[in-house]
N, C-alpha and C positions, 0 to 999 in steps of 0.2 A: 788727538794731542791729550798729555797726562796733564790734568790739573794740578794744583798744591795739594790738595785734598785726598786726590787719590793717589799722589806720591807720597805722601805722608803714611796714609793707610797700609801701602805695599812697604814701607820703610818697617812698620810696625810689626808687621807679620813675622819677617825674618831678620830683624837686627837683633845681633847678639848682646849689645847693650842699649841703653835709652840713647845714647849719643852717635850711636854707629850710624854713619850715612855712606862708608866708603869701602867696605868689605866686599869682598867679592860678591857672597850671596845675596846682597841688597843691590849690586850692580846688576847681578845676572836677571832677579827678578823686575826690577825696572825695565830691562832691555825685553824680556819676554812679554810685559806687558805691553810695551811699546810695538814691538812684532806684531801682538794679536790685534792692535788697532790698527797697524797699517796694513794688514793683509786682508780685513775686511774692507778698507779703503780701496785695494787694488782688485778687491772682487768686482767692484762697481765701475772701476776705471781701469781697464785692462792696459791703455795704452798710454798711462801714467808711468813714462818711464824714467823719470827724476825720482819719483818715490821708490820706485822698483829700487832703482841701484842703491837708496838709503837704505831698503829693508836689507838688501844684501849684505851692506858694511855692518849692520845690528848684528846680523845672525854669527858674522863673522867675528864680531867683538865678543859677543857672548859665548861662542864656541873659545875663544883664547880664554876669557874667564874661567870657565868651565874646564879647560887645561890645566892652568895655574892651581884650581883650586885641587884639582883630581893628583897633581903632584904633591901638592904640599898637606892634604890632610882628606884623606881618603872618605872617613867618618862625614865630614862636612859635605863633601862633595854629592856622597850615597843621598844624606838628607835633604839638599835643594833639589837634587833631580827627583826625588820622591815628592817631594812637598809640591814643585812647579809642572811634576807629571812630565817630564820629559824624557825623550828616548835615549838612551845610553848607547853611544855609537862603538 
């Protein structure tokens, strides 16, 4: 689970300005961090199907944000993919 301090640190790294909390870049980076943490949980608890479902929903949500960003501004999309080290599909 993301604590408030971790979340603010993530937001500061990718925010466009100091009040930015809802841009696609911020949302993608927060989702990526949550996905990473939940993946670690699922490695220990393989039979936790409820968490697996949540993970799949987060991955789909991140994919939706990335598609939106790719349509709207390809430069911002490329920078966030490079910054978060995500693979391009």
